[in-house]
VOMAR-725100 format. One record per residue (C-alpha): residue number from 0; residue in three letters; x, y, z. Coordinates in Angstrom, 3 decimals. Layout:
<sites>
site n = NUM, res = ALA, u = X, v = Y, w = Z
...
</sites>
This chain:
<sites>
site n = 0, res = MET, u = -5.532, v = 21.662, w = -15.133
site n = 1, res = LYS, u = -4.404, v = 23.337, w = -11.958
site n = 2, res = PHE, u = -3.753, v = 21.494, w = -8.708
site n = 3, res = GLY, u = -3.903, v = 22.378, w = -5.029
site n = 4, res = ILE, u = -4.355, v = 20.561, w = -1.747
site n = 5, res = VAL, u = -7.283, v = 20.442, w = 0.653
site n = 6, res = PHE, u = -7.337, v = 19.393, w = 4.298
site n = 7, res = PHE, u = -10.348, v = 17.422, w = 5.495
site n = 8, res = PRO, u = -9.372, v = 15.850, w = 8.820
site n = 9, res = THR, u = -11.324, v = 12.734, w = 9.754
site n = 10, res = VAL, u = -9.425, v = 11.984, w = 12.953
site n = 11, res = GLY, u = -10.130, v = 12.534, w = 16.644
site n = 12, res = PRO, u = -8.168, v = 12.419, w = 19.895
site n = 13, res = ALA, u = -8.041, v = 8.614, w = 19.792
site n = 14, res = ASP, u = -6.070, v = 8.854, w = 16.530
site n = 15, res = LYS, u = -3.864, v = 11.892, w = 17.099
site n = 16, res = SER, u = -4.071, v = 15.205, w = 18.904
site n = 17, res = GLY, u = -5.162, v = 18.404, w = 17.241
site n = 18, res = THR, u = -1.678, v = 19.778, w = 17.946
site n = 19, res = GLN, u = -0.064, v = 16.969, w = 15.967
site n = 20, res = TYR, u = -2.544, v = 17.145, w = 13.098
site n = 21, res = PHE, u = -2.128, v = 20.884, w = 12.605
site n = 22, res = ASP, u = 1.645, v = 20.685, w = 12.906
site n = 23, res = GLU, u = 1.669, v = 18.101, w = 10.119
site n = 24, res = ALA, u = -0.827, v = 20.048, w = 8.023
site n = 25, res = LEU, u = 1.134, v = 23.302, w = 8.259
site n = 26, res = CYS, u = 4.331, v = 21.509, w = 7.263
site n = 27, res = LEU, u = 2.429, v = 20.271, w = 4.206
site n = 28, res = VAL, u = 1.398, v = 23.874, w = 3.524
site n = 29, res = ASP, u = 5.115, v = 24.723, w = 3.403
site n = 30, res = LEU, u = 5.609, v = 21.873, w = 0.935
site n = 31, res = ALA, u = 2.712, v = 23.071, w = -1.235
site n = 32, res = GLU, u = 4.384, v = 26.470, w = -1.448
site n = 33, res = GLU, u = 7.741, v = 24.887, w = -2.286
site n = 34, res = LEU, u = 6.377, v = 22.538, w = -4.953
site n = 35, res = GLY, u = 4.248, v = 25.140, w = -6.730
site n = 36, res = PHE, u = 0.747, v = 23.944, w = -5.922
site n = 37, res = ALA, u = -1.920, v = 26.527, w = -6.703
site n = 38, res = HIS, u = -3.837, v = 26.557, w = -3.427
site n = 39, res = VAL, u = -4.307, v = 25.280, w = 0.098
site n = 40, res = LYS, u = -7.859, v = 24.796, w = 1.434
site n = 41, res = ILE, u = -9.524, v = 23.534, w = 4.589
site n = 42, res = VAL, u = -13.112, v = 22.640, w = 5.504
site n = 43, res = GLU, u = -15.472, v = 23.723, w = 8.285
site n = 44, res = HIS, u = -17.170, v = 21.075, w = 10.434
site n = 45, res = TYR, u = -17.910, v = 20.422, w = 14.095
site n = 46, res = PHE, u = -18.089, v = 17.755, w = 16.807
site n = 47, res = PHE, u = -17.406, v = 14.595, w = 14.806
site n = 48, res = PRO, u = -14.106, v = 13.132, w = 13.583
site n = 49, res = TYR, u = -15.608, v = 13.942, w = 10.162
site n = 50, res = GLY, u = -14.011, v = 17.377, w = 9.803
site n = 51, res = GLY, u = -14.380, v = 18.262, w = 13.475
site n = 52, res = TYR, u = -10.758, v = 19.289, w = 13.894
site n = 53, res = SER, u = -11.545, v = 22.267, w = 11.658
site n = 54, res = PRO, u = -14.287, v = 24.404, w = 13.241
site n = 55, res = ASP, u = -12.740, v = 27.617, w = 11.874
site n = 56, res = PRO, u = -10.978, v = 27.560, w = 8.482
site n = 57, res = VAL, u = -9.891, v = 31.191, w = 8.840
site n = 58, res = THR, u = -7.745, v = 30.415, w = 11.891
site n = 59, res = PHE, u = -5.820, v = 27.727, w = 10.005
site n = 60, res = LEU, u = -5.508, v = 29.823, w = 6.840
site n = 61, res = ALA, u = -4.164, v = 32.777, w = 8.825
site n = 62, res = ALA, u = -1.390, v = 30.508, w = 10.102
site n = 63, res = ALA, u = -0.787, v = 29.329, w = 6.540
site n = 64, res = ALA, u = -0.674, v = 32.923, w = 5.296
site n = 65, res = GLY, u = 2.119, v = 33.752, w = 7.722
site n = 66, res = ARG, u = 4.427, v = 31.061, w = 6.359
site n = 67, res = THR, u = 3.723, v = 31.406, w = 2.606
site n = 68, res = ARG, u = 3.947, v = 34.128, w = -0.017
site n = 69, res = ARG, u = 2.417, v = 32.697, w = -3.181
site n = 70, res = VAL, u = -0.084, v = 29.856, w = -2.674
site n = 71, res = ARG, u = -3.751, v = 30.843, w = -2.598
site n = 72, res = LEU, u = -5.751, v = 30.210, w = 0.571
site n = 73, res = GLY, u = -9.241, v = 28.788, w = 0.317
site n = 74, res = THR, u = -12.148, v = 27.989, w = 2.581
site n = 75, res = SER, u = -13.629, v = 24.664, w = 1.507
site n = 76, res = ALA, u = -16.137, v = 25.779, w = 2.616
site n = 77, res = THR, u = -17.084, v = 28.085, w = 5.438
site n = 78, res = ILE, u = -20.714, v = 28.039, w = 6.608
site n = 79, res = PRO, u = -22.516, v = 31.430, w = 6.626
site n = 80, res = ALA, u = -25.533, v = 30.025, w = 8.480
site n = 81, res = PHE, u = -23.430, v = 29.567, w = 11.615
site n = 82, res = GLN, u = -22.045, v = 33.136, w = 11.791
site n = 83, res = HIS, u = -23.322, v = 36.668, w = 11.496
site n = 84, res = PRO, u = -22.451, v = 37.981, w = 7.995
site n = 85, res = VAL, u = -20.711, v = 41.066, w = 9.403
site n = 86, res = LYS, u = -18.432, v = 38.828, w = 11.457
site n = 87, res = LEU, u = -17.638, v = 36.410, w = 8.642
site n = 88, res = ALA, u = -17.120, v = 39.191, w = 6.087
site n = 89, res = GLY, u = -14.731, v = 40.920, w = 8.477
site n = 90, res = LYS, u = -12.719, v = 37.771, w = 9.228
site n = 91, res = LEU, u = -12.265, v = 36.952, w = 5.554
site n = 92, res = ALA, u = -11.407, v = 40.558, w = 4.643
site n = 93, res = MET, u = -8.788, v = 40.589, w = 7.409
site n = 94, res = LEU, u = -7.326, v = 37.309, w = 6.104
site n = 95, res = ASP, u = -7.272, v = 38.738, w = 2.587
site n = 96, res = ASN, u = -5.160, v = 41.650, w = 3.836
site n = 97, res = ILE, u = -2.856, v = 39.499, w = 5.973
site n = 98, res = SER, u = -2.199, v = 37.233, w = 2.980
site n = 99, res = GLY, u = -1.708, v = 40.024, w = 0.459
site n = 100, res = GLY, u = -4.870, v = 39.259, w = -1.472
site n = 101, res = ARG, u = -4.708, v = 35.466, w = -1.711
site n = 102, res = VAL, u = -8.124, v = 34.424, w = -0.353
site n = 103, res = ASP, u = -10.618, v = 32.282, w = -2.273
site n = 104, res = ALA, u = -13.886, v = 32.414, w = -0.349
site n = 105, res = ALA, u = -15.987, v = 29.273, w = -0.731
site n = 106, res = PHE, u = -19.332, v = 29.148, w = 1.048
site n = 107, res = GLY, u = -21.471, v = 26.101, w = 1.765
site n = 108, res = ARG, u = -24.900, v = 25.395, w = 3.228
site n = 109, res = ALA, u = -23.771, v = 22.582, w = 5.575
site n = 110, res = PHE, u = -25.741, v = 19.328, w = 5.694
site n = 111, res = LEU, u = -25.287, v = 17.653, w = 9.082
site n = 112, res = PRO, u = -28.404, v = 17.880, w = 11.289
site n = 113, res = ASP, u = -26.369, v = 17.767, w = 14.507
site n = 114, res = GLU, u = -24.463, v = 20.916, w = 13.519
site n = 115, res = PHE, u = -27.668, v = 22.856, w = 12.864
site n = 116, res = ALA, u = -29.116, v = 21.658, w = 16.163
site n = 117, res = ALA, u = -26.049, v = 22.782, w = 18.101
site n = 118, res = PHE, u = -26.256, v = 26.294, w = 16.649
site n = 119, res = GLY, u = -30.015, v = 26.456, w = 17.141
site n = 120, res = ILE, u = -30.596, v = 26.957, w = 13.404
site n = 121, res = PRO, u = -33.549, v = 25.142, w = 11.777
site n = 122, res = ILE, u = -32.117, v = 22.985, w = 9.008
site n = 123, res = ASP, u = -35.057, v = 23.863, w = 6.746
site n = 124, res = GLU, u = -33.769, v = 27.465, w = 6.702
site n = 125, res = SER, u = -30.330, v = 26.557, w = 5.372
site n = 126, res = LYS, u = -30.812, v = 27.570, w = 1.742
site n = 127, res = ASP, u = -32.494, v = 30.897, w = 2.491
site n = 128, res = ARG, u = -29.887, v = 31.720, w = 5.132
site n = 129, res = PHE, u = -27.110, v = 30.822, w = 2.701
site n = 130, res = VAL, u = -28.392, v = 33.066, w = -0.079
site n = 131, res = GLU, u = -29.068, v = 35.957, w = 2.286
site n = 132, res = SER, u = -25.690, v = 35.768, w = 4.020
site n = 133, res = VAL, u = -23.616, v = 35.497, w = 0.833
site n = 134, res = THR, u = -25.493, v = 38.499, w = -0.579
site n = 135, res = ALA, u = -24.792, v = 40.470, w = 2.600
site n = 136, res = ILE, u = -21.098, v = 39.504, w = 2.672
site n = 137, res = LYS, u = -20.528, v = 40.539, w = -0.938
site n = 138, res = ARG, u = -22.208, v = 43.898, w = -0.281
site n = 139, res = LEU, u = -20.132, v = 44.451, w = 2.863
site n = 140, res = TRP, u = -16.969, v = 43.779, w = 0.859
site n = 141, res = SER, u = -17.802, v = 45.968, w = -2.114
site n = 142, res = GLU, u = -19.974, v = 48.810, w = -0.778
site n = 143, res = GLU, u = -19.819, v = 51.481, w = 1.913
site n = 144, res = ASP, u = -22.583, v = 52.542, w = 4.317
site n = 145, res = VAL, u = -24.372, v = 49.243, w = 3.774
site n = 146, res = VAL, u = -27.950, v = 49.033, w = 4.991
site n = 147, res = PHE, u = -29.172, v = 45.439, w = 4.929
site n = 148, res = GLU, u = -32.744, v = 44.313, w = 5.545
site n = 149, res = GLY, u = -32.984, v = 40.561, w = 5.323
site n = 150, res = ARG, u = -35.185, v = 37.907, w = 6.848
site n = 151, res = TYR, u = -32.520, v = 36.771, w = 9.299
site n = 152, res = HIS, u = -30.154, v = 39.744, w = 9.533
site n = 153, res = ARG, u = -30.708, v = 43.485, w = 9.638
site n = 154, res = PHE, u = -27.948, v = 46.018, w = 10.079
site n = 155, res = GLY, u = -26.573, v = 49.324, w = 8.918
site n = 156, res = PRO, u = -25.504, v = 51.665, w = 7.824
site n = 157, res = VAL, u = -22.043, v = 50.086, w = 8.263
site n = 158, res = THR, u = -18.775, v = 50.276, w = 6.356
site n = 159, res = LEU, u = -16.646, v = 47.173, w = 6.818
site n = 160, res = LEU, u = -13.018, v = 47.591, w = 7.851
site n = 161, res = PRO, u = -10.579, v = 46.532, w = 6.625
site n = 162, res = ARG, u = -11.662, v = 46.589, w = 3.026
site n = 163, res = PRO, u = -10.641, v = 43.405, w = 1.161
site n = 164, res = ALA, u = -7.241, v = 43.540, w = -0.508
site n = 165, res = GLN, u = -8.787, v = 42.060, w = -3.673
site n = 166, res = GLN, u = -11.222, v = 44.401, w = -5.353
site n = 167, res = PRO, u = -14.135, v = 44.429, w = -5.476
site n = 168, res = HIS, u = -13.834, v = 41.311, w = -3.308
site n = 169, res = PRO, u = -12.147, v = 37.885, w = -3.141
site n = 170, res = PRO, u = -13.315, v = 35.243, w = -5.627
site n = 171, res = VAL, u = -16.562, v = 33.703, w = -4.369
site n = 172, res = PHE, u = -17.184, v = 29.967, w = -4.706
site n = 173, res = VAL, u = -20.333, v = 27.994, w = -3.994
site n = 174, res = THR, u = -19.651, v = 24.535, w = -2.611
site n = 175, res = THR, u = -22.280, v = 21.962, w = -3.459
site n = 176, res = ALA, u = -22.305, v = 18.198, w = -3.125
site n = 177, res = ARG, u = -25.609, v = 16.947, w = -4.523
site n = 178, res = SER, u = -27.841, v = 19.796, w = -5.664
site n = 179, res = ALA, u = -28.183, v = 20.378, w = -9.400
site n = 180, res = GLU, u = -30.130, v = 23.579, w = -8.715
site n = 181, res = SER, u = -27.249, v = 24.921, w = -6.610
site n = 182, res = CYS, u = -24.979, v = 24.518, w = -9.637
site n = 183, res = ALA, u = -27.428, v = 26.397, w = -11.834
site n = 184, res = GLU, u = -27.881, v = 29.172, w = -9.278
site n = 185, res = ALA, u = -24.111, v = 29.535, w = -8.873
site n = 186, res = GLY, u = -23.721, v = 30.014, w = -12.623
site n = 187, res = ARG, u = -26.509, v = 32.600, w = -12.798
site n = 188, res = ALA, u = -25.046, v = 34.537, w = -9.878
site n = 189, res = GLY, u = -21.538, v = 34.562, w = -11.343
site n = 190, res = HIS, u = -20.094, v = 32.481, w = -8.523
site n = 191, res = ASN, u = -17.327, v = 29.962, w = -9.022
site n = 192, res = LEU, u = -18.132, v = 26.300, w = -8.350
site n = 193, res = GLN, u = -16.623, v = 23.741, w = -6.006
site n = 194, res = THR, u = -17.917, v = 20.169, w = -5.826
site n = 195, res = VAL, u = -17.042, v = 16.566, w = -4.964
site n = 196, res = PRO, u = -17.157, v = 13.937, w = -7.752
site n = 197, res = ASN, u = -17.151, v = 11.142, w = -5.164
site n = 198, res = VAL, u = -20.822, v = 11.637, w = -4.279
site n = 199, res = MET, u = -22.398, v = 11.361, w = -7.735
site n = 200, res = ALA, u = -22.184, v = 9.402, w = -10.960
site n = 201, res = THR, u = -19.896, v = 10.694, w = -13.698
site n = 202, res = GLU, u = -22.892, v = 11.411, w = -15.926
site n = 203, res = GLU, u = -24.559, v = 13.419, w = -13.159
site n = 204, res = LEU, u = -21.490, v = 15.595, w = -12.685
site n = 205, res = GLN, u = -21.147, v = 16.114, w = -16.439
site n = 206, res = ASP, u = -24.757, v = 17.290, w = -16.532
site n = 207, res = ARG, u = -24.217, v = 19.630, w = -13.554
site n = 208, res = LEU, u = -21.138, v = 21.178, w = -15.137
site n = 209, res = ARG, u = -22.945, v = 21.676, w = -18.461
site n = 210, res = THR, u = -25.784, v = 23.367, w = -16.608
site n = 211, res = TYR, u = -23.414, v = 25.546, w = -14.598
site n = 212, res = ARG, u = -21.472, v = 26.678, w = -17.674
site n = 213, res = ALA, u = -24.670, v = 27.311, w = -19.654
site n = 214, res = GLU, u = -26.214, v = 29.383, w = -16.866
site n = 215, res = TRP, u = -22.963, v = 31.346, w = -16.464
site n = 216, res = ALA, u = -22.972, v = 32.220, w = -20.166
site n = 217, res = ALA, u = -26.702, v = 32.956, w = -20.323
site n = 218, res = ALA, u = -26.393, v = 35.410, w = -17.433
site n = 219, res = GLY, u = -23.806, v = 37.390, w = -19.400
site n = 220, res = HIS, u = -20.785, v = 36.719, w = -17.206
site n = 221, res = THR, u = -17.322, v = 36.929, w = -18.760
site n = 222, res = PRO, u = -16.828, v = 33.849, w = -20.960
site n = 223, res = GLY, u = -14.182, v = 31.511, w = -19.595
site n = 224, res = ALA, u = -13.766, v = 33.430, w = -16.335
site n = 225, res = GLU, u = -15.569, v = 30.841, w = -14.218
site n = 226, res = GLN, u = -13.512, v = 28.580, w = -11.980
site n = 227, res = ILE, u = -14.505, v = 24.970, w = -11.319
site n = 228, res = HIS, u = -12.766, v = 23.122, w = -8.477
site n = 229, res = LEU, u = -13.183, v = 19.362, w = -8.011
site n = 230, res = THR, u = -12.010, v = 17.592, w = -4.851
site n = 231, res = TYR, u = -10.391, v = 14.141, w = -4.909
site n = 232, res = PRO, u = -8.810, v = 12.052, w = -2.150
site n = 233, res = CYS, u = -5.279, v = 11.301, w = -3.332
site n = 234, res = VAL, u = -2.601, v = 8.743, w = -2.371
site n = 235, res = VAL, u = 0.399, v = 8.230, w = -4.663
site n = 236, res = ALA, u = 3.385, v = 5.921, w = -4.133
site n = 237, res = GLU, u = 6.103, v = 4.601, w = -6.421
site n = 238, res = ASP, u = 4.555, v = 1.155, w = -5.981
site n = 239, res = GLY, u = 0.928, v = 1.139, w = -7.052
site n = 240, res = GLU, u = 0.035, v = -1.753, w = -4.762
site n = 241, res = GLU, u = 1.397, v = 0.143, w = -1.764
site n = 242, res = ALA, u = -0.652, v = 3.198, w = -2.751
site n = 243, res = ARG, u = -3.820, v = 1.100, w = -3.057
site n = 244, res = ARG, u = -3.229, v = -0.574, w = 0.287
site n = 245, res = LYS, u = -2.804, v = 2.766, w = 2.020
site n = 246, res = GLY, u = -5.603, v = 4.355, w = 0.019
site n = 247, res = ARG, u = -7.997, v = 1.584, w = 0.956
site n = 248, res = TYR, u = -7.223, v = 2.062, w = 4.656
site n = 249, res = ASP, u = -7.665, v = 5.833, w = 4.398
site n = 250, res = ASP, u = -10.936, v = 5.497, w = 2.493
site n = 251, res = ASP, u = -12.282, v = 2.965, w = 5.002
site n = 252, res = ARG, u = -11.534, v = 5.325, w = 7.889
site n = 253, res = ASN, u = -13.041, v = 8.277, w = 6.041
site n = 254, res = THR, u = -16.189, v = 6.263, w = 5.321
site n = 255, res = THR, u = -16.459, v = 5.278, w = 8.978
site n = 256, res = ALA, u = -16.182, v = 8.951, w = 9.956
site n = 257, res = ILE, u = -18.886, v = 10.173, w = 7.593
site n = 258, res = ARG, u = -21.168, v = 7.269, w = 8.540
site n = 259, res = ALA, u = -21.167, v = 8.466, w = 12.149
site n = 260, res = ALA, u = -21.645, v = 12.099, w = 11.139
site n = 261, res = VAL, u = -24.709, v = 11.448, w = 8.945
site n = 262, res = ALA, u = -26.367, v = 8.948, w = 11.314
site n = 263, res = SER, u = -29.015, v = 11.458, w = 12.397
site n = 264, res = TRP, u = -30.348, v = 11.580, w = 8.822
site n = 265, res = ALA, u = -31.959, v = 8.237, w = 9.613
site n = 266, res = THR, u = -34.516, v = 10.157, w = 11.696
site n = 267, res = THR, u = -34.327, v = 13.616, w = 10.055
site n = 268, res = ARG, u = -36.360, v = 14.867, w = 7.100
site n = 269, res = SER, u = -36.018, v = 18.288, w = 5.484
site n = 270, res = THR, u = -37.557, v = 19.802, w = 2.379
site n = 271, res = ALA, u = -34.287, v = 21.700, w = 1.963
site n = 272, res = TYR, u = -32.413, v = 18.392, w = 1.574
site n = 273, res = PRO, u = -34.495, v = 16.022, w = -0.553
site n = 274, res = GLY, u = -33.122, v = 12.492, w = -0.546
site n = 275, res = TYR, u = -30.600, v = 13.053, w = 2.217
site n = 276, res = GLU, u = -32.327, v = 10.391, w = 4.322
site n = 277, res = ASN, u = -30.554, v = 7.957, w = 1.981
site n = 278, res = LEU, u = -27.106, v = 9.106, w = 3.091
site n = 279, res = VAL, u = -26.905, v = 6.512, w = 5.847
site n = 280, res = LYS, u = -27.516, v = 3.681, w = 3.393
site n = 281, res = ALA, u = -25.074, v = 5.208, w = 0.915
site n = 282, res = THR, u = -22.260, v = 5.101, w = 3.456
site n = 283, res = GLN, u = -23.050, v = 1.444, w = 4.138
site n = 284, res = THR, u = -22.760, v = 0.517, w = 0.468
site n = 285, res = SER, u = -19.671, v = 2.608, w = -0.268
site n = 286, res = HIS, u = -16.903, v = 0.378, w = -1.650
site n = 287, res = PHE, u = -13.284, v = 1.301, w = -2.240
site n = 288, res = GLU, u = -12.886, v = -0.755, w = -5.421
site n = 289, res = SER, u = -15.923, v = 0.730, w = -7.153
site n = 290, res = LYS, u = -14.835, v = 4.256, w = -6.280
site n = 291, res = LEU, u = -11.323, v = 3.577, w = -7.537
site n = 292, res = ASP, u = -12.603, v = 1.986, w = -10.746
site n = 293, res = GLY, u = -14.834, v = 5.009, w = -11.303
site n = 294, res = ASN, u = -11.946, v = 7.456, w = -10.810
site n = 295, res = LYS, u = -13.556, v = 8.921, w = -7.709
site n = 296, res = LEU, u = -10.241, v = 8.482, w = -5.892
site n = 297, res = LEU, u = -6.788, v = 9.346, w = -7.241
site n = 298, res = ILE, u = -4.765, v = 6.401, w = -5.975
site n = 299, res = GLY, u = -1.875, v = 4.444, w = -7.436
site n = 300, res = SER, u = 1.568, v = 4.808, w = -8.928
site n = 301, res = PRO, u = 2.461, v = 8.040, w = -10.769
site n = 302, res = GLU, u = 1.697, v = 6.379, w = -14.095
site n = 303, res = GLN, u = -1.652, v = 5.053, w = -12.883
site n = 304, res = VAL, u = -2.712, v = 8.428, w = -11.504
site n = 305, res = ARG, u = -1.690, v = 10.154, w = -14.741
site n = 306, res = GLY, u = -4.054, v = 7.799, w = -16.542
site n = 307, res = GLN, u = -6.842, v = 8.653, w = -14.114
site n = 308, res = LEU, u = -6.303, v = 12.363, w = -14.641
site n = 309, res = GLU, u = -6.373, v = 12.009, w = -18.408
site n = 310, res = GLN, u = -9.735, v = 10.253, w = -18.112
site n = 311, res = ILE, u = -11.068, v = 12.943, w = -15.766
site n = 312, res = SER, u = -9.951, v = 15.632, w = -18.209
site n = 313, res = SER, u = -11.782, v = 13.891, w = -21.052
site n = 314, res = TRP, u = -14.948, v = 13.701, w = -18.949
site n = 315, res = PHE, u = -15.066, v = 17.198, w = -17.481
site n = 316, res = GLY, u = -12.640, v = 19.382, w = -19.465
site n = 317, res = ASP, u = -9.041, v = 20.463, w = -18.957
site n = 318, res = ASP, u = -9.946, v = 23.918, w = -17.616
site n = 319, res = LEU, u = -10.479, v = 22.541, w = -14.104
site n = 320, res = THR, u = -8.704, v = 22.937, w = -10.796
site n = 321, res = LEU, u = -8.308, v = 19.794, w = -8.721
site n = 322, res = SER, u = -8.058, v = 19.964, w = -4.938
site n = 323, res = LEU, u = -6.178, v = 16.915, w = -3.667
site n = 324, res = GLY, u = -7.151, v = 15.511, w = -0.276
site n = 325, res = VAL, u = -3.702, v = 14.377, w = 0.814
site n = 326, res = HIS, u = -3.962, v = 14.212, w = 4.610
site n = 327, res = SER, u = -7.114, v = 13.151, w = 6.435
site n = 328, res = GLY, u = -4.816, v = 12.258, w = 9.342
site n = 329, res = HIS, u = -4.975, v = 8.455, w = 9.143
site n = 330, res = LEU, u = -1.857, v = 8.035, w = 7.041
site n = 331, res = SER, u = 1.492, v = 9.446, w = 8.091
site n = 332, res = PHE, u = 2.881, v = 12.867, w = 7.336
site n = 333, res = GLU, u = 5.523, v = 11.129, w = 5.226
site n = 334, res = ASP, u = 2.819, v = 9.435, w = 3.136
site n = 335, res = ALA, u = 1.164, v = 12.784, w = 2.436
site n = 336, res = ALA, u = 4.485, v = 14.435, w = 1.566
site n = 337, res = THR, u = 5.340, v = 11.566, w = -0.793
site n = 338, res = THR, u = 1.993, v = 11.964, w = -2.538
site n = 339, res = MET, u = 2.596, v = 15.683, w = -3.036
site n = 340, res = ARG, u = 6.160, v = 15.242, w = -4.291
site n = 341, res = LEU, u = 5.235, v = 12.506, w = -6.741
site n = 342, res = MET, u = 2.297, v = 14.550, w = -8.031
site n = 343, res = ALA, u = 4.489, v = 17.632, w = -8.507
site n = 344, res = GLU, u = 7.507, v = 15.837, w = -9.935
site n = 345, res = GLN, u = 6.222, v = 12.789, w = -11.832
site n = 346, res = VAL, u = 2.515, v = 13.256, w = -12.526
site n = 347, res = ILE, u = 1.620, v = 16.873, w = -13.214
site n = 348, res = PRO, u = 4.624, v = 17.814, w = -15.400
site n = 349, res = LYS, u = 3.641, v = 15.061, w = -17.842
site n = 350, res = LEU, u = 0.104, v = 16.361, w = -18.175
site n = 351, res = LYS, u = -0.898, v = 19.081, w = -20.600
site n = 352, res = GLY, u = -0.146, v = 22.435, w = -18.954
site n = 353, res = GLY, u = 1.688, v = 21.036, w = -15.911
site n = 354, res = LEU, u = 1.411, v = 22.959, w = -12.642
site n = 355, res = ALA, u = -0.369, v = 26.183, w = -13.603
</sites>
C-alpha cells in the first residue's frame, strides 16, 4: 500500500476562517513532505461548509508545489462541468510545470444540485459534459492544433501552452462515489480510479474493483499499471479511546455538513443520478459505530489502525493507495499532525511495503 493525505474541509466562518484553515493545511503539506507521504490532494466544492472552502484545488496545490519537492499533488477531484476545458487543461498543465511534473489529475462529475444551479448547468447533462470535457482536456495536453467539435464545446485549431511536464499528460483519475458503470468506463478508458469506501458496502466496492480491473485488462491496457486510490477519514492517537472520542466528534460534524449540502436532493430527481434522492435519508441514518465497525473510518490507536488496514488489504488488495482525510478543520492542527506522525512512524512501517 501507498499512503497520502487529502483535504476535505467541512468548516465555515463560524468554525474558523479560511486563512486559518489554509495555514494549517499548508503546514500539514510540509509535514507530508517531511514524513514521506506519497501525495497531497484537495477537493472541489462550493457554497456549503461541505467542501466549500475549496472552490479551486489548483490554487491550493500551486501553493503546496512551492513549498515541496517530492510529494505528488492531486485534485480530488476537480469538476470539468464547471469550467471550459481549455481553461482547466491550461491550469493543470501550468501546475504540472510549476511542480516539476507532480500532478495527478482526478476529475469528477459533481453531485450537488445547488452547485449545478449556481453555474447554470442542467444536472442531467453532468455525465455527457464530464466525458466530453475529459476527452477534450486529454487531447489538449497530448496533441497540437486541436480542433474539437463537441456538444457543449467547440474550439480550434489551438495548441495549448505550456505543454504538460509529464508526457503525454499527467495521470488521469476518475472519481466516483456510487456508480458501478463509472468504474467500468474508467477501466475501459484506461483511467485510474478514485473512490470512497464510506458510501457503499464492502461487497459492493469489491465488485466495483473487480469490474474495473477486468475492464482495464479487457481493453488491453498495461497489466498492473492501473492506480486505485481509496479515501478514508483518519484519526490516530496513542490512546485508542481518545482517538475514538475525537473521531466521533469529527464524523458527527462531517455528517452534519453533508446533510445540509444534499438537502436539495429531497426535491430533485435526475436520470443521471438514479437513487440519489435517498441521500438525505442516508445522512440521517449514518452512525459512527457502524462505520467504524465496518472499517469505513481509520480511527484508533496505532495498533488498532494497523489491524484495520490489514483487513482492508485482505478485502481489496495490497496494490492500493490510501488517501487519509486528516484535517476536515473540526479537530486541531495538533491532532492532525499527531495522526500523520503516528501513521508514518508506528503504523505504516509495520505493514507490508511500508511507505512506498
